[in-house]
C-alpha positions as CSV (number, residue, x, y, z in Angstrom):
1,M,12.5,-16.2,-27.3
2,K,11.3,-12.6,-27.6
3,R,11.0,-12.4,-23.8
4,L,14.5,-13.7,-23.4
5,L,15.9,-11.1,-25.8
6,V,14.2,-8.3,-23.9
7,A,15.6,-9.6,-20.6
8,L,19.1,-9.9,-22.1
9,S,18.9,-6.3,-23.4
10,L,17.8,-5.1,-20.0
11,C,20.7,-6.9,-18.4
12,S,23.1,-5.2,-20.8
13,L,21.7,-1.8,-19.9
14,L,22.0,-2.5,-16.2
15,G,25.5,-3.8,-16.6
16,V,24.5,-7.3,-15.7
17,A,26.8,-10.0,-17.1
18,T,25.3,-12.5,-19.6
19,E,27.9,-15.2,-19.9
20,V,27.5,-17.9,-22.5
21,G,26.1,-21.0,-20.9
22,A,24.7,-19.1,-17.9
23,A,21.2,-19.9,-16.7
24,P,18.4,-18.4,-18.9
25,V,17.2,-15.0,-17.7
26,T,13.6,-14.6,-16.8
27,L,12.2,-11.0,-16.8
28,I,9.6,-10.5,-14.0
29,E,7.3,-7.6,-13.2
30,G,5.9,-8.2,-9.7
31,A,7.2,-7.6,-6.3
32,R,7.0,-11.3,-5.4
33,L,8.8,-14.3,-6.8
34,R,6.6,-17.1,-8.1
35,L,7.6,-20.7,-8.6
36,G,6.8,-20.4,-12.3
37,D,9.4,-17.5,-12.6
38,L,12.2,-19.9,-11.6
39,V,10.9,-23.2,-12.8
40,P,9.0,-22.5,-16.1
41,K,8.2,-26.2,-16.7
42,T,5.9,-26.6,-13.8
43,S,2.1,-27.1,-13.4
44,Q,-0.2,-24.2,-13.6
45,E,-1.4,-24.9,-10.1
46,L,2.2,-24.7,-8.6
47,A,3.4,-21.9,-10.8
48,Q,1.8,-19.2,-8.5
49,T,3.5,-20.5,-5.4
50,D,5.0,-17.5,-3.5
51,L,8.7,-18.0,-2.9
52,G,9.5,-14.6,-1.4
53,P,10.3,-11.0,-2.4
54,A,11.6,-10.3,-5.9
55,P,14.8,-8.3,-6.4
56,P,14.4,-4.5,-6.3
57,P,13.3,-2.8,-9.6
58,G,16.2,-3.1,-12.1
59,G,17.9,-5.7,-9.9
60,E,18.8,-9.3,-10.7
61,R,19.5,-12.5,-8.8
62,A,20.8,-15.9,-9.5
63,F,19.8,-19.1,-7.8
64,S,21.6,-22.5,-7.5
65,K,19.7,-25.8,-7.5
66,D,20.1,-26.2,-3.8
67,E,18.7,-22.7,-3.2
68,L,15.7,-23.4,-5.3
69,R,15.1,-26.7,-3.4
70,R,15.2,-24.9,0.0
71,M,12.9,-22.1,-1.2
72,I,10.4,-24.6,-2.6
73,E,10.5,-26.6,0.6
74,D,10.0,-23.5,2.7
75,A,6.9,-22.7,0.6
76,G,5.4,-26.1,1.5
77,V,6.0,-27.7,-1.9
78,D,7.7,-31.1,-2.2
79,P,10.8,-30.4,-4.4
80,A,10.5,-34.0,-5.8
81,S,7.2,-32.9,-7.5
82,V,9.1,-30.2,-9.5
83,K,11.8,-30.7,-12.2
84,L,14.4,-28.3,-10.9
85,P,16.9,-26.6,-13.3
86,D,20.6,-26.6,-12.4
87,S,20.3,-22.8,-11.8
88,A,17.9,-19.9,-12.5
89,R,18.3,-16.2,-12.9
90,V,15.7,-13.4,-12.8
91,V,15.8,-9.7,-13.6
92,R,13.1,-7.3,-12.2
93,S,11.7,-4.9,-14.8
94,A,11.7,-1.2,-13.8
95,R,10.3,2.1,-14.9
96,R,11.1,5.6,-13.8
97,L,8.4,8.0,-12.6
98,T,9.3,11.6,-12.8
99,A,8.1,14.1,-10.1
100,I,5.7,15.5,-12.7
101,E,4.2,12.1,-13.4
102,V,3.8,11.3,-9.7
103,S,2.1,14.7,-9.2
104,A,-0.4,14.0,-12.0
105,L,-1.2,10.5,-10.6
106,A,-1.6,11.9,-7.1
107,R,-4.0,14.5,-8.3
108,Q,-6.1,11.8,-10.0
109,K,-6.2,9.8,-6.8
110,L,-6.7,12.7,-4.4
111,E,-9.3,15.0,-6.0
112,P,-12.3,12.6,-5.9
113,N,-11.5,11.6,-2.3
114,L,-11.2,15.0,-0.7
115,P,-13.1,15.5,2.6
116,P,-16.3,17.6,2.3
117,G,-15.6,21.4,2.0
118,A,-12.1,20.9,0.7
119,R,-11.0,22.0,-2.9
120,L,-7.7,20.9,-4.4
121,I,-5.6,23.8,-5.7
122,S,-2.4,22.1,-6.4
123,V,-0.4,18.9,-5.6
124,K,3.3,18.6,-6.2
125,S,5.6,15.6,-5.7
126,R,9.0,16.5,-4.2
127,R,10.8,13.7,-6.1
128,G,10.3,10.9,-8.6
129,A,10.8,7.2,-8.1
130,V,12.1,4.0,-9.7
131,T,9.5,1.3,-9.4
132,G,8.5,-2.1,-10.8
133,T,6.5,-1.9,-14.0
134,G,3.5,-3.4,-12.1
135,A,3.6,-0.7,-9.3
136,R,0.6,1.7,-9.1
137,L,-0.1,4.8,-7.0
138,T,-2.9,3.4,-4.9
139,A,-3.5,6.0,-2.2
140,V,-2.8,9.6,-1.1
141,K,-2.8,10.0,2.7
142,L,-3.7,13.5,4.0
143,P,-2.7,14.6,7.5
144,K,-5.3,16.0,9.9
145,L,-6.5,19.3,8.3
146,P,-6.3,22.5,10.2
147,R,-9.6,23.9,11.4
148,R,-9.5,27.2,9.7
149,V,-11.2,28.6,6.6
150,G,-9.1,29.5,3.6
151,Q,-6.0,28.3,1.8
152,V,-3.8,25.8,3.6
153,T,-0.6,23.9,2.6
154,V,-0.1,20.4,4.0
155,T,2.3,17.5,3.4
156,A,0.6,14.4,2.2
157,T,2.0,11.0,1.4
158,A,1.6,9.0,-1.9
159,E,1.7,5.3,-1.5
160,L,3.0,3.0,-4.3
161,S,1.8,-0.6,-4.2
162,D,2.9,-3.7,-6.1
163,D,1.4,-7.2,-5.8
164,G,-0.8,-5.9,-2.9
165,E,2.2,-4.6,-0.9
166,I,3.2,-1.0,-0.2
167,V,6.6,-0.7,-1.9
168,G,7.2,3.1,-1.6
169,R,6.0,6.3,-0.1
170,L,6.6,9.8,-1.6
171,P,6.1,13.2,0.1
172,L,3.7,15.6,-1.6
173,T,3.0,19.3,-1.1
174,V,-0.7,19.8,-1.3
175,V,-2.5,23.2,-1.4
176,L,-6.2,23.1,-0.4
177,D,-8.9,25.7,-0.1
178,L,-11.1,24.9,2.9
179,D,-14.6,26.3,3.6
180,E,-16.6,26.0,6.8
181,G,-17.7,22.5,6.0
182,A,-14.1,21.2,5.9
183,T,-13.2,22.8,9.3
184,A,-16.2,21.3,11.2
185,P,-15.4,18.1,13.1
186,L,-17.2,14.9,12.0
187,V,-18.5,14.5,15.6
188,A,-18.9,17.7,17.5
189,R,-18.6,18.0,21.3
190,G,-22.1,17.3,22.8
191,A,-23.2,15.2,19.8
192,R,-25.1,12.0,20.5
193,I,-23.8,8.9,18.8
194,E,-24.2,5.1,19.1
195,L,-21.3,3.8,21.2
196,V,-20.6,0.1,20.3
197,I,-19.1,-2.2,22.9
198,E,-17.9,-5.7,22.0
199,V,-17.0,-8.4,24.4
200,G,-16.1,-11.7,22.7
201,R,-19.1,-12.4,20.5
202,T,-21.4,-10.1,22.4
203,R,-22.1,-6.7,20.8
204,V,-24.0,-4.0,22.6
205,G,-24.8,-0.4,21.4
206,A,-25.6,2.4,23.8
207,S,-26.5,6.1,23.3
208,A,-23.5,8.3,24.4
209,V,-22.5,12.0,24.3
210,A,-19.1,13.1,22.8
211,L,-17.0,15.0,25.3
212,A,-14.7,16.4,22.7
213,D,-14.7,17.2,18.9
214,A,-13.4,14.3,16.8
215,N,-12.9,13.2,13.2
216,A,-13.0,9.7,11.7
217,G,-10.3,7.4,13.3
218,E,-9.8,9.7,16.3
219,T,-10.3,8.4,19.9
220,V,-12.0,10.6,22.4
221,S,-14.1,10.2,25.6
222,F,-17.9,9.5,25.5
223,K,-20.4,9.6,28.4
224,V,-22.9,6.7,28.2
225,E,-26.3,8.4,28.8
226,S,-27.9,5.5,30.7
227,T,-25.1,4.8,33.2
228,K,-23.1,8.1,33.1
229,K,-20.0,6.0,32.7
230,V,-17.2,7.6,30.6
231,L,-15.6,5.4,28.0
232,R,-13.0,5.9,25.3
233,G,-14.2,5.3,21.7
234,R,-12.8,5.5,18.2
235,V,-15.0,7.4,15.8
236,E,-16.1,5.3,12.8
237,S,-18.7,7.7,11.4
238,E,-20.8,10.7,12.4
239,R,-23.2,8.4,14.1
240,R,-21.1,5.7,15.5
241,A,-17.9,5.1,17.7
242,R,-16.4,1.8,19.0
243,V,-15.1,1.4,22.5
244,V,-11.4,0.8,22.7
245,S,-9.5,-1.0,25.5
246,Q,-9.2,1.2,28.6
């Protein structure tokens, strides 16, 4: 009952009609609809069946019995095994994150994950966001940093995730102080690394020389020392790269 009253109050705030006799409203938090959200009287095993995306934060949606039957069939569940209501309605809970709150969350995520030689001076979100109550700021993606010592300003991206899916991206202005350690490439030109070649289930490693500076995730050319053949490889660490398709 308490859950229903909360849902009805949210509907009122959102301007959603709550007619007498309409389907009961279920308040949901996640980014995905589960069978248990629409058919409360179902088994615990079937309750977690994924029926598709939930409405956007603050949104609502009504379902007829026929719609519920089709959705359940598409999810691979026999509708005859579920006691379907005549209709169902859901409202997605929401919360507003201010730009200041996003900035604070981004700092917490970014600071312990900075590359060596980089010190965080400031991070500022350009805007806030309306998200589901279950959404979390799960990552801050930095661009490739300039190779110069001193203070730099870059645009990073904060990723918001809900139910394991990325549901939003927010631009951040990040100011960093870089020392010589931050400006050095992970793999310098002329460095020897293990170049891994995979063909089907066969995996072979060979000593190779980098023909250009590269950081993690970048693809550059390597010369295999034993054969002198030049291959393109994606850098995985300072000691290893993996051959990519030519």
